[in-house]
Structures are given as C-alpha cells and as structure tokens.
Backbone and ligand atoms as CSV (ligand in chain L), in Angstrom:
chain,resi,resn,atom,element,x,y,z
A,1,MET,N,N,98.268,100.376,127.964
A,1,MET,CA,C,97.891,100.907,126.398
A,1,MET,C,C,97.196,99.745,125.686
A,2,ASP,N,N,95.912,100.332,124.969
A,2,ASP,CA,C,95.328,99.118,124.367
A,2,ASP,C,C,95.852,99.022,123.020
A,3,TYR,N,N,95.279,97.878,122.326
A,3,TYR,CA,C,96.041,97.538,121.146
A,3,TYR,C,C,96.084,98.519,120.114
A,4,LEU,N,N,95.045,99.458,119.839
A,4,LEU,CA,C,94.965,100.411,119.029
A,4,LEU,C,C,96.033,101.411,119.235
A,5,GLU,N,N,96.036,101.906,120.549
A,5,GLU,CA,C,96.956,102.835,120.976
A,5,GLU,C,C,98.464,102.448,120.698
A,6,GLN,N,N,98.607,101.190,120.827
A,6,GLN,CA,C,99.996,100.491,120.591
A,6,GLN,C,C,100.338,100.623,119.134
A,7,GLN,N,N,99.192,100.381,118.324
A,7,GLN,CA,C,99.446,100.400,116.993
A,7,GLN,C,C,99.958,101.603,116.334
A,8,LYS,N,N,99.161,102.753,117.028
A,8,LYS,CA,C,99.340,104.090,116.530
A,8,LYS,C,C,100.839,104.606,116.743
A,9,THR,N,N,101.453,104.146,117.956
A,9,THR,CA,C,102.800,104.637,118.201
A,9,THR,C,C,103.842,103.704,117.762
A,10,SER,N,N,103.407,102.546,117.589
A,10,SER,CA,C,104.641,101.476,117.291
A,10,SER,C,C,104.986,101.186,115.709
A,11,ASN,N,N,104.140,101.752,114.684
A,11,ASN,CA,C,104.407,101.478,113.490
A,11,ASN,C,C,104.563,102.411,112.664
A,12,ARG,N,N,105.616,102.691,111.680
A,12,ARG,CA,C,106.164,103.766,111.018
A,12,ARG,C,C,105.223,104.011,109.711
A,13,LEU,N,N,104.754,102.939,109.558
A,13,LEU,CA,C,103.723,103.062,108.236
A,13,LEU,C,C,102.335,103.713,108.673
A,14,ASN,N,N,102.147,103.901,109.876
A,14,ASN,CA,C,101.049,104.574,110.282
A,14,ASN,C,C,100.959,106.008,110.387
A,15,ASP,N,N,99.698,106.784,110.246
A,15,ASP,CA,C,99.768,108.041,110.341
A,15,ASP,C,C,98.441,108.477,110.970
A,16,PRO,N,N,98.701,108.682,112.653
A,16,PRO,CA,C,97.478,108.971,113.352
A,16,PRO,C,C,96.776,110.369,113.041
A,17,LYS,N,N,97.596,111.180,112.416
A,17,LYS,CA,C,96.981,112.375,112.229
A,17,LYS,C,C,96.098,112.561,111.163
A,18,LYS,N,N,96.337,111.784,110.149
A,18,LYS,CA,C,95.288,111.728,109.074
A,18,LYS,C,C,94.292,110.675,109.229
A,19,TYR,N,N,94.539,109.896,110.372
A,19,TYR,CA,C,93.344,109.053,110.582
A,19,TYR,C,C,92.048,109.583,111.000
A,20,GLY,N,N,91.892,110.605,111.690
A,20,GLY,CA,C,90.691,111.305,112.108
A,20,GLY,C,C,90.094,112.047,110.851
A,21,ILE,N,N,91.108,112.440,109.819
A,21,ILE,CA,C,90.533,113.108,108.782
A,21,ILE,C,C,89.890,112.139,107.661
A,22,VAL,N,N,90.390,111.087,107.614
A,22,VAL,CA,C,89.913,109.876,106.825
A,22,VAL,C,C,88.489,109.393,107.398
A,23,LYS,N,N,88.482,109.263,108.619
A,23,LYS,CA,C,87.152,108.973,109.185
A,23,LYS,C,C,86.154,109.825,109.047
A,24,GLU,N,N,86.322,111.191,109.164
A,24,GLU,CA,C,85.351,112.228,108.874
A,24,GLU,C,C,85.169,112.145,107.326
A,25,ARG,N,N,86.002,111.949,106.287
A,25,ARG,CA,C,85.495,111.736,104.943
A,25,ARG,C,C,84.666,110.667,104.835
A,26,LEU,N,N,84.831,109.450,105.330
A,26,LEU,CA,C,84.068,108.380,105.119
A,26,LEU,C,C,82.709,108.748,105.800
A,27,ALA,N,N,82.532,109.366,106.959
A,27,ALA,CA,C,81.280,109.588,107.594
A,27,ALA,C,C,80.550,110.560,106.753
A,28,GLU,N,N,81.256,111.514,106.179
A,28,GLU,CA,C,80.578,112.506,105.372
A,28,GLU,C,C,79.878,111.765,104.099
A,29,ARG,N,N,80.315,110.759,103.834
A,29,ARG,CA,C,79.953,109.862,102.514
A,29,ARG,C,C,79.115,108.825,103.041
A,30,GLY,N,N,78.637,108.856,104.273
A,30,GLY,CA,C,77.647,107.865,104.918
A,30,GLY,C,C,78.192,106.620,105.248
A,31,VAL,N,N,79.549,106.538,105.554
A,31,VAL,CA,C,80.330,105.087,105.999
A,31,VAL,C,C,80.921,105.392,107.448
A,32,ILE,N,N,80.441,104.654,108.337
A,32,ILE,CA,C,81.034,104.475,109.616
A,32,ILE,C,C,82.045,103.211,109.820
A,33,PRO,N,N,82.763,103.196,110.668
A,33,PRO,CA,C,83.673,101.952,110.920
A,33,PRO,C,C,82.860,100.806,111.177
A,34,LEU,N,N,81.716,100.816,111.998
A,34,LEU,CA,C,80.958,99.894,112.319
A,34,LEU,C,C,80.447,99.108,111.150
A,35,ASP,N,N,79.936,99.955,110.178
A,35,ASP,CA,C,79.495,99.270,108.704
A,35,ASP,C,C,80.548,98.286,108.184
A,36,ILE,N,N,81.759,98.676,108.111
A,36,ILE,CA,C,82.934,98.138,107.540
A,36,ILE,C,C,82.976,96.829,108.599
A,37,ALA,N,N,83.060,97.074,109.850
A,37,ALA,CA,C,83.419,95.982,110.790
A,37,ALA,C,C,82.549,94.858,110.761
A,38,LYS,N,N,81.188,95.185,110.401
A,38,LYS,CA,C,80.244,94.223,109.947
A,38,LYS,C,C,80.472,93.085,108.991
A,39,LEU,N,N,81.162,93.729,107.922
A,39,LEU,CA,C,81.382,93.029,106.759
A,39,LEU,C,C,82.488,92.129,107.088
A,40,THR,N,N,83.641,92.712,107.884
A,40,THR,CA,C,84.704,91.775,108.214
A,40,THR,C,C,84.407,90.637,109.318
A,41,LEU,N,N,83.289,90.963,110.020
A,41,LEU,CA,C,82.814,89.807,111.037
A,41,LEU,C,C,82.220,88.637,110.164
A,42,ASP,N,N,81.628,89.024,109.184
A,42,ASP,CA,C,80.904,88.046,108.334
A,42,ASP,C,C,81.976,87.170,107.616
A,43,LEU,N,N,83.142,87.916,107.210
A,43,LEU,CA,C,84.022,87.291,106.345
A,43,LEU,C,C,84.816,86.320,107.501
A,44,GLN,N,N,85.184,86.795,108.571
A,44,GLN,CA,C,86.088,86.002,109.550
A,44,GLN,C,C,85.368,84.879,110.392
A,45,LYS,N,N,83.864,85.118,110.504
A,45,LYS,CA,C,83.299,84.112,111.518
A,45,LYS,C,C,83.532,82.567,111.237
A,46,PRO,N,N,83.533,82.268,109.743
A,46,PRO,CA,C,83.668,80.953,109.638
A,46,PRO,C,C,85.122,80.364,110.049
A,47,TYR,N,N,85.967,81.297,110.255
A,47,TYR,CA,C,87.585,80.742,110.563
A,47,TYR,C,C,87.695,81.143,111.850
A,48,LEU,N,N,87.209,82.160,112.581
A,48,LEU,CA,C,87.738,82.407,114.016
A,48,LEU,C,C,86.370,82.241,114.812
A,49,GLU,N,N,86.215,81.266,115.675
A,49,GLU,CA,C,85.258,80.994,116.416
A,49,GLU,C,C,84.576,82.051,117.257
A,50,ASN,N,N,85.498,82.656,117.928
A,50,ASN,CA,C,85.448,83.822,118.901
A,50,ASN,C,C,85.388,85.321,118.484
A,51,VAL,N,N,85.528,85.320,117.195
A,51,VAL,CA,C,85.519,86.619,116.727
A,51,VAL,C,C,84.392,87.456,117.154
A,52,THR,N,N,84.649,88.725,117.564
A,52,THR,CA,C,83.510,89.747,118.049
A,52,THR,C,C,83.619,90.994,117.120
A,53,ILE,N,N,82.391,91.655,117.211
A,53,ILE,CA,C,82.264,93.000,116.237
A,53,ILE,C,C,83.357,93.942,116.956
A,54,GLU,N,N,83.667,93.853,118.091
A,54,GLU,CA,C,84.635,94.888,118.790
A,54,GLU,C,C,86.159,94.498,118.241
A,55,LEU,N,N,86.170,93.169,118.017
A,55,LEU,CA,C,87.449,92.917,117.684
A,55,LEU,C,C,87.601,93.332,116.273
A,56,CYS,N,N,86.828,93.075,115.295
A,56,CYS,CA,C,86.612,93.469,113.943
A,56,CYS,C,C,86.782,95.099,113.794
A,57,LEU,N,N,86.051,95.710,114.722
A,57,LEU,CA,C,86.229,97.155,114.689
A,57,LEU,C,C,87.786,97.763,114.908
A,58,GLU,N,N,88.261,96.949,115.884
A,58,GLU,CA,C,89.568,97.385,116.253
A,58,GLU,C,C,90.735,97.085,114.968
A,59,HIS,N,N,90.376,96.130,114.313
A,59,HIS,CA,C,91.263,95.857,113.108
A,59,HIS,C,C,91.038,96.777,111.961
A,60,VAL,N,N,89.671,97.269,111.777
A,60,VAL,CA,C,89.107,98.326,110.644
A,60,VAL,C,C,90.125,99.413,111.070
A,61,ASP,N,N,90.134,99.814,112.431
A,61,ASP,CA,C,90.820,101.153,112.882
A,61,ASP,C,C,92.198,100.806,112.489
A,62,LYS,N,N,92.806,99.646,112.844
A,62,LYS,CA,C,94.187,99.294,112.307
A,62,LYS,C,C,94.508,99.621,110.838
A,63,VAL,N,N,93.569,99.279,110.051
A,63,VAL,CA,C,93.665,99.512,108.684
A,63,VAL,C,C,93.677,100.976,108.381
A,64,LEU,N,N,92.869,101.694,108.891
A,64,LEU,CA,C,92.332,103.022,108.733
A,64,LEU,C,C,93.596,103.893,109.220
A,65,LEU,N,N,94.736,103.250,109.870
A,65,LEU,CA,C,95.748,104.045,110.548
A,65,LEU,C,C,96.852,104.116,109.472
A,66,LYS,N,N,96.715,103.031,108.564
A,66,LYS,CA,C,98.023,102.983,107.473
A,66,LYS,C,C,98.255,104.072,106.669
A,67,ARG,N,N,99.066,104.634,106.271
A,67,ARG,CA,C,99.475,105.720,105.526
A,67,ARG,C,C,98.955,105.550,104.133
A,68,GLU,N,N,99.246,104.489,103.543
A,68,GLU,CA,C,99.033,103.786,102.196
A,68,GLU,C,C,97.557,103.773,102.068
A,69,VAL,N,N,96.832,103.335,102.866
A,69,VAL,CA,C,95.310,103.125,102.867
A,69,VAL,C,C,94.805,104.473,102.817
A,70,GLN,N,N,95.248,105.313,103.671
A,70,GLN,CA,C,94.650,106.813,103.868
A,70,GLN,C,C,94.671,107.417,102.435
A,71,HIS,N,N,95.730,107.416,101.792
A,71,HIS,CA,C,95.901,108.022,100.684
A,71,HIS,C,C,94.778,107.645,99.539
A,72,ALA,N,N,94.803,106.203,99.366
A,72,ALA,CA,C,93.726,105.573,98.538
A,72,ALA,C,C,92.374,106.286,98.696
A,73,ILE,N,N,91.973,106.234,99.946
A,73,ILE,CA,C,90.755,106.763,100.488
A,73,ILE,C,C,90.449,108.182,100.096
A,74,LEU,N,N,91.481,108.757,100.430
A,74,LEU,CA,C,91.427,110.408,99.993
A,74,LEU,C,C,91.100,110.606,98.632
A,75,VAL,N,N,91.846,109.808,97.876
A,75,VAL,CA,C,91.860,110.008,96.265
A,75,VAL,C,C,90.448,109.582,95.852
A,76,GLY,N,N,90.074,108.404,96.321
A,76,GLY,CA,C,88.764,107.745,95.695
A,76,GLY,C,C,87.661,108.526,96.097
A,77,ILE,N,N,87.632,109.036,97.293
A,77,ILE,CA,C,86.468,110.023,97.589
A,77,ILE,C,C,86.226,111.168,97.055
A,78,GLU,N,N,87.636,111.769,96.709
A,78,GLU,CA,C,87.749,113.143,95.967
A,78,GLU,C,C,87.157,113.006,94.571
A,79,LEU,N,N,87.457,111.822,94.035
A,79,LEU,CA,C,87.113,111.679,92.587
A,79,LEU,C,C,85.673,111.651,92.574
A,80,ASP,N,N,84.921,110.682,93.383
A,80,ASP,CA,C,83.512,110.535,93.554
A,80,ASP,C,C,82.889,111.994,93.701
A,81,VAL,N,N,83.301,112.755,94.775
A,81,VAL,CA,C,82.747,114.194,94.907
A,81,VAL,C,C,82.777,115.051,93.794
A,82,LEU,N,N,84.230,115.131,93.209
A,82,LEU,CA,C,84.350,115.966,92.081
A,82,LEU,C,C,83.474,115.582,90.878
A,83,ALA,N,N,83.218,114.140,90.704
A,83,ALA,CA,C,82.253,113.650,89.631
A,83,ALA,C,C,80.765,114.183,89.996
A,84,GLU,N,N,80.497,114.192,91.239
A,84,GLU,CA,C,79.054,114.666,91.712
A,84,GLU,C,C,78.870,116.051,91.432
A,85,LYS,N,N,79.981,116.721,91.444
A,85,LYS,CA,C,79.822,118.241,91.010
A,85,LYS,C,C,80.131,118.492,89.568
A,86,ASN,N,N,80.232,117.407,88.831
A,86,ASN,CA,C,80.561,117.699,87.278
A,86,ASN,C,C,81.758,118.352,87.163
A,87,LEU,N,N,82.892,118.250,88.054
A,87,LEU,CA,C,84.201,119.087,87.825
A,87,LEU,C,C,85.340,118.332,87.316
A,88,LEU,N,N,85.121,116.957,86.748
A,88,LEU,CA,C,86.025,116.277,86.170
A,88,LEU,C,C,85.898,116.609,84.684
A,89,SER,N,N,86.853,116.245,83.784
A,89,SER,CA,C,86.554,116.517,82.363
A,89,SER,C,C,86.368,115.401,81.764
A,90,GLU,N,N,85.792,115.412,80.497
A,90,GLU,CA,C,85.465,114.391,79.680
A,90,GLU,C,C,86.833,113.765,79.115
A,91,PRO,N,N,86.901,112.491,78.949
A,91,PRO,CA,C,85.870,111.532,79.137
A,91,PRO,C,C,85.557,110.862,80.380
A,92,LEU,N,N,86.600,111.233,81.463
A,92,LEU,CA,C,86.427,110.869,82.666
A,92,LEU,C,C,85.435,111.042,83.491
A,93,LEU,N,N,84.652,112.210,83.141
A,93,LEU,CA,C,83.610,112.534,83.976
A,93,LEU,C,C,82.559,111.566,83.937
A,94,THR,N,N,82.210,111.276,82.438
A,94,THR,CA,C,81.206,110.286,82.341
A,94,THR,C,C,81.629,108.824,82.707
A,95,LEU,N,N,82.749,108.438,82.504
A,95,LEU,CA,C,83.129,107.023,83.068
A,95,LEU,C,C,83.072,106.879,84.663
A,96,VAL,N,N,83.295,107.839,85.354
A,96,VAL,CA,C,83.076,107.873,86.822
A,96,VAL,C,C,81.594,108.036,87.167
A,97,LYS,N,N,80.944,108.850,86.566
A,97,LYS,CA,C,79.632,109.271,86.963
A,97,LYS,C,C,78.797,108.004,86.608
A,98,SER,N,N,78.950,107.493,85.625
A,98,SER,CA,C,78.146,106.420,85.165
A,98,SER,C,C,78.552,105.003,85.686
A,99,ASP,N,N,79.553,105.055,86.422
A,99,ASP,CA,C,80.046,103.847,87.083
A,99,ASP,C,C,80.298,102.664,85.988
A,100,TYR,N,N,80.896,103.136,84.917
A,100,TYR,CA,C,81.156,102.456,83.758
A,100,TYR,C,C,81.876,101.044,84.180
A,101,GLY,N,N,81.177,99.765,83.698
A,101,GLY,CA,C,81.672,98.536,84.144
A,101,GLY,C,C,83.085,98.236,83.618
A,102,LEU,N,N,83.574,98.946,82.541
A,102,LEU,CA,C,84.869,98.450,82.073
A,102,LEU,C,C,85.958,99.418,82.486
A,103,PHE,N,N,85.384,100.405,83.333
A,103,PHE,CA,C,86.474,101.499,83.899
A,103,PHE,C,C,87.622,100.873,84.514
A,104,GLY,N,N,87.311,100.119,85.649
A,104,GLY,CA,C,88.323,99.402,86.231
A,104,GLY,C,C,89.267,100.051,87.259
A,105,ILE,N,N,89.168,101.470,87.235
A,105,ILE,CA,C,90.401,102.053,87.965
A,105,ILE,C,C,89.924,102.160,89.471
A,106,ASP,N,N,88.621,102.007,89.728
A,106,ASP,CA,C,88.000,101.978,91.179
A,106,ASP,C,C,88.520,100.823,91.749
A,107,GLU,N,N,88.507,99.697,91.121
A,107,GLU,CA,C,89.027,98.528,91.753
A,107,GLU,C,C,90.410,98.443,91.851
A,108,ILE,N,N,91.132,99.104,90.862
A,108,ILE,CA,C,92.699,99.080,91.062
A,108,ILE,C,C,93.050,99.855,92.195
A,109,LEU,N,N,92.333,101.012,92.362
A,109,LEU,CA,C,92.845,101.894,93.423
A,109,LEU,C,C,92.500,101.201,94.826
A,110,ALA,N,N,91.364,100.453,94.867
A,110,ALA,CA,C,91.028,99.462,96.079
A,110,ALA,C,C,92.002,98.464,96.359
A,111,LEU,N,N,92.630,97.878,95.259
A,111,LEU,CA,C,93.686,96.979,95.390
A,111,LEU,C,C,94.985,97.549,96.153
A,112,SER,N,N,95.213,98.819,95.850
A,112,SER,CA,C,96.279,99.245,96.522
A,112,SER,C,C,96.150,99.367,97.797
A,113,ILE,N,N,95.010,99.239,98.582
A,113,ILE,CA,C,94.639,99.084,100.007
A,113,ILE,C,C,94.847,97.465,100.368
A,114,VAL,N,N,94.311,96.556,99.564
A,114,VAL,CA,C,94.422,95.144,100.111
A,114,VAL,C,C,96.049,94.707,99.935
A,115,ASN,N,N,96.736,95.310,98.753
A,115,ASN,CA,C,98.138,94.961,98.551
A,115,ASN,C,C,98.855,95.002,99.879
A,116,VAL,N,N,98.484,95.591,100.803
A,116,VAL,CA,C,99.183,95.796,102.052
A,116,VAL,C,C,99.046,94.544,102.840
A,117,TYR,N,N,98.069,93.907,102.636
A,117,TYR,CA,C,97.532,92.606,103.490
A,117,TYR,C,C,97.639,91.382,102.743
A,118,GLY,N,N,98.217,91.209,101.683
A,118,GLY,CA,C,98.474,89.736,101.167
A,118,GLY,C,C,97.307,89.081,100.498
A,119,SER,N,N,97.385,87.654,100.458
A,119,SER,CA,C,96.310,87.008,99.581
A,119,SER,C,C,95.087,87.043,100.303
A,120,ILE,N,N,95.053,86.846,101.730
A,120,ILE,CA,C,93.704,86.885,102.290
A,120,ILE,C,C,92.852,88.090,102.132
A,121,GLY,N,N,93.522,89.265,102.010
A,121,GLY,CA,C,92.820,90.701,101.724
A,121,GLY,C,C,92.377,90.414,100.278
A,122,LEU,N,N,93.257,89.839,99.242
A,122,LEU,CA,C,93.014,89.837,97.967
A,122,LEU,C,C,91.753,89.006,97.608
A,123,THR,N,N,91.540,87.886,98.256
A,123,THR,CA,C,90.486,87.076,97.743
A,123,THR,C,C,89.324,87.547,98.491
A,124,ASN,N,N,89.569,87.896,99.662
A,124,ASN,CA,C,88.173,88.541,100.351
A,124,ASN,C,C,87.490,89.729,99.649
A,125,PHE,N,N,88.567,90.464,99.069
A,125,PHE,CA,C,88.156,91.675,98.375
A,125,PHE,C,C,87.368,91.413,96.966
A,126,GLY,N,N,87.655,90.191,96.348
A,126,GLY,CA,C,87.112,89.631,95.233
A,126,GLY,C,C,85.742,89.383,95.590
A,127,TYR,N,N,85.561,88.641,96.604
A,127,TYR,CA,C,84.343,87.890,97.255
A,127,TYR,C,C,83.352,89.029,97.543
A,128,VAL,N,N,83.623,90.258,98.281
A,128,VAL,CA,C,82.696,91.189,98.592
A,128,VAL,C,C,82.368,92.092,97.313
A,129,ASP,N,N,83.502,92.211,96.506
A,129,ASP,CA,C,83.033,92.953,95.295
A,129,ASP,C,C,82.015,92.218,94.646
A,130,LYS,N,N,82.025,90.912,94.366
A,130,LYS,CA,C,81.074,90.179,93.548
A,130,LYS,C,C,79.594,90.281,94.428
A,131,LEU,N,N,79.651,90.128,95.532
A,131,LEU,CA,C,78.364,89.775,96.152
A,131,LEU,C,C,77.868,91.068,96.732
A,132,LYS,N,N,78.503,92.180,97.181
A,132,LYS,CA,C,78.058,93.350,97.533
A,132,LYS,C,C,77.398,93.154,98.750
A,133,PRO,N,N,77.752,92.831,99.948
A,133,PRO,CA,C,76.888,92.686,100.989
A,133,PRO,C,C,76.847,93.841,101.916
A,134,GLY,N,N,75.896,94.086,102.602
A,134,GLY,CA,C,75.768,95.212,103.653
A,134,GLY,C,C,75.863,96.519,103.147
A,135,ILE,N,N,76.663,97.200,103.480
A,135,ILE,CA,C,77.004,98.712,103.173
A,135,ILE,C,C,77.397,98.936,101.702
A,136,ILE,N,N,78.132,97.762,101.270
A,136,ILE,CA,C,78.418,97.901,99.844
A,136,ILE,C,C,77.533,97.962,99.012
A,137,GLY,N,N,76.226,97.179,99.247
A,137,GLY,CA,C,75.201,97.151,98.527
A,137,GLY,C,C,74.437,98.504,98.615
A,138,VAL,N,N,74.303,98.949,99.720
A,138,VAL,CA,C,73.529,100.359,100.131
A,138,VAL,C,C,74.326,101.418,99.201
A,139,LEU,N,N,75.595,101.642,99.194
A,139,LEU,CA,C,76.532,102.296,98.584
A,139,LEU,C,C,76.224,102.222,96.939
A,140,ASP,N,N,76.282,100.891,96.549
A,140,ASP,CA,C,76.125,100.794,95.140
A,140,ASP,C,C,74.822,101.300,94.578
A,141,ASP,N,N,73.735,101.062,95.370
A,141,ASP,CA,C,72.352,101.452,95.019
A,141,ASP,C,C,72.135,102.972,94.938
A,142,GLU,N,N,72.904,103.566,96.067
A,142,GLU,CA,C,72.701,105.024,96.133
A,142,GLU,C,C,73.601,105.745,94.951
A,143,GLY,N,N,74.466,105.125,94.576
A,143,GLY,CA,C,75.388,105.884,93.755
A,143,GLY,C,C,74.720,105.781,92.181
A,144,LYS,N,N,73.577,104.975,92.251
A,144,LYS,CA,C,72.839,105.004,90.954
A,144,LYS,C,C,71.932,105.948,90.785
A,145,LYS,N,N,71.644,106.631,91.985
A,145,LYS,CA,C,70.616,107.969,91.948
A,145,LYS,C,C,71.220,108.996,91.405
A,146,GLU,N,N,70.352,109.961,90.762
A,146,GLU,CA,C,70.542,111.141,90.153
A,146,GLU,C,C,71.391,112.061,91.079
A,147,GLY,N,N,72.697,112.639,90.561
A,147,GLY,CA,C,73.432,113.424,91.402
A,147,GLY,C,C,74.418,112.797,92.410
A,148,ARG,N,N,74.295,111.443,92.428
A,148,ARG,CA,C,75.042,110.858,93.443
A,148,ARG,C,C,76.348,109.919,92.837
A,149,CYS,N,N,77.484,109.714,93.435
A,149,CYS,CA,C,78.608,109.112,92.697
A,149,CYS,C,C,79.206,108.311,93.776
A,150,ASN,N,N,79.182,106.918,93.866
A,150,ASN,CA,C,80.017,106.101,94.760
A,150,ASN,C,C,80.890,105.153,93.976
A,151,THR,N,N,81.239,105.556,92.809
A,151,THR,CA,C,82.110,104.495,92.011
A,151,THR,C,C,83.359,104.048,92.824
A,152,PHE,N,N,83.931,104.879,93.376
A,152,PHE,CA,C,85.275,104.578,94.234
A,152,PHE,C,C,84.850,104.226,95.450
A,153,LEU,N,N,83.718,104.575,96.060
A,153,LEU,CA,C,83.718,104.387,97.659
A,153,LEU,C,C,83.333,102.993,97.789
A,154,ASP,N,N,82.464,102.279,97.112
A,154,ASP,CA,C,81.997,101.157,97.366
A,154,ASP,C,C,83.295,99.965,97.462
A,155,ASP,N,N,84.127,100.188,96.367
A,155,ASP,CA,C,85.268,99.343,96.312
A,155,ASP,C,C,86.345,99.742,97.415
A,156,ILE,N,N,86.272,101.025,97.852
A,156,ILE,CA,C,87.140,101.229,98.993
A,156,ILE,C,C,86.712,100.503,100.234
A,157,VAL,N,N,85.476,100.728,100.547
A,157,VAL,CA,C,84.928,100.020,101.657
A,157,VAL,C,C,85.222,98.650,101.723
A,158,GLY,N,N,84.956,97.722,100.542
A,158,GLY,CA,C,85.072,96.528,100.373
A,158,GLY,C,C,86.696,96.173,100.736
A,159,ALA,N,N,87.523,96.995,100.278
A,159,ALA,CA,C,89.109,96.685,100.389
A,159,ALA,C,C,89.436,96.998,101.728
A,160,ILE,N,N,88.632,97.656,102.558
A,160,ILE,CA,C,89.182,98.019,104.101
A,160,ILE,C,C,88.513,96.819,104.843
A,161,ALA,N,N,87.283,96.401,104.557
A,161,ALA,CA,C,86.765,95.200,105.228
A,161,ALA,C,C,87.515,93.895,104.968
A,162,ALA,N,N,88.025,93.779,103.721
A,162,ALA,CA,C,88.677,92.647,103.349
A,162,ALA,C,C,90.204,92.763,104.032
A,163,SER,N,N,90.923,93.905,104.031
A,163,SER,CA,C,92.034,94.096,104.743
A,163,SER,C,C,91.983,93.627,106.222
A,164,ALA,N,N,90.955,94.176,106.833
A,164,ALA,CA,C,90.763,93.763,108.247
A,164,ALA,C,C,90.528,92.472,108.602
A,165,ALA,N,N,89.894,91.671,107.524
A,165,ALA,CA,C,89.697,90.422,107.841
A,165,ALA,C,C,91.008,89.741,107.707
A,166,SER,N,N,91.867,90.183,106.783
A,166,SER,CA,C,93.198,89.487,106.408
A,166,SER,C,C,94.195,89.652,107.859
A,167,SER,N,N,93.992,90.850,108.328
A,167,SER,CA,C,94.793,91.360,109.464
A,167,SER,C,C,94.317,90.654,110.846
A,168,LEU,N,N,93.057,90.227,110.834
A,168,LEU,CA,C,92.486,89.450,111.805
A,168,LEU,C,C,93.104,88.089,111.986
A,169,ALA,N,N,92.981,87.527,110.639
A,169,ALA,CA,C,93.389,86.056,110.211
A,169,ALA,C,C,95.065,85.941,110.681
A,170,HIS,N,N,95.735,87.108,110.364
A,170,HIS,CA,C,97.124,86.805,110.613
A,170,HIS,C,C,97.526,86.908,112.189
A,171,ARG,N,N,96.502,87.751,112.987
A,171,ARG,CA,C,96.695,88.036,114.274
A,171,ARG,C,C,96.609,86.802,115.101
A,172,PHE,N,N,95.411,86.124,114.566
A,172,PHE,CA,C,95.108,84.911,115.251
A,172,PHE,C,C,95.629,83.556,114.590
A,173,ALA,N,N,96.547,83.708,113.792
A,173,ALA,CA,C,97.234,82.396,112.852
A,173,ALA,C,C,97.803,81.444,114.053
A,174,VAL,N,N,97.434,80.203,113.868
A,174,VAL,CA,C,97.909,79.098,114.814
A,174,VAL,C,C,99.343,78.486,114.254
L,1,MG,MG,MG,83.081,100.731,91.918
C-alpha cells in the first residue's frame, strides 16, 4: 500500500468519498493538484534538500483528503460561483464580486484549512497570500475579469499549498 492509500484508510479525519468531488470542483475552477504542488515545492525547497514534485503532490493529496479541508473548499468555491451568477444578496454580492480588500472572510475561511496544520501552515499561508506566486497570481488576475470571481479560490489554493508544506515539514522533521 502506498503512502496515500495508507492515509485514506488509516485516518478518521479523512473522507475519501468527498476527495474525488473536491478535486473535480477545483478542476472546474481551473486548479489541478500539480499547480498547488508547485507552490508547495517552492515553499519547502529551502528546507528539504531532496524534496520532489511527486512528494509535494502526495502531501497536497493528503491535505485534500481531510474532511475539514474539503468542507472549506466546497463552501469557498460555491460562494465564488454564486457571485458569478449574481445569486448572492446585497451587500454580500458586491463584497464578494469585487474582491473587496476589507472583506476578510475569504482569508478567514482559508485559515480554517491551515488551522489543521499548525504554525508552519499559518506562516506559509501569509507568505503566499502576500506574494501570490504561480497559480495564485493567475487566479487573482482571472478573478478581476468581467463575470469571473475567484475571491475565495485564491486563498483556498494558498492554504492548501501552505498546509502541504507544513505536512511535509513535519513528515521529515529531524
Ligand atoms: Mg481572496
């Protein structure tokens, strides 16, 4: 049994059924696990000499297996999609659609993901939130286009990458 299979069966906080749905939802919004793993790789390279993209992917998957993480992803993506369809009521619609800088709930929802992973997750989340590397920057730009909303998604992706980085750090702690 490989590492991921082991994780699926051994941890009561995991939900393998929703894992597939969550990956589909992310893909529908233009995010594949490899995009997230690339962020994790950049975060962990300075600390883990032999870290590979495959290893990062494994830990992104591990994060996506967690029930609490899955719920945050589902809520965040749903709100972005409803905002694109103008199905939220005011004043929430304008706040989400315009990615209002003082809204703050998109970051708070993402924090519920990193909360599971301790201080390394938290500091890495702050780091990618500020710098917007890779797919986070792409999502941020795309969300500014007419009819598109990635207000929650960019933070969610950053939180998954940061959580996977923390998960890796703990796995290889000396
Ligand atoms: Mg945001």
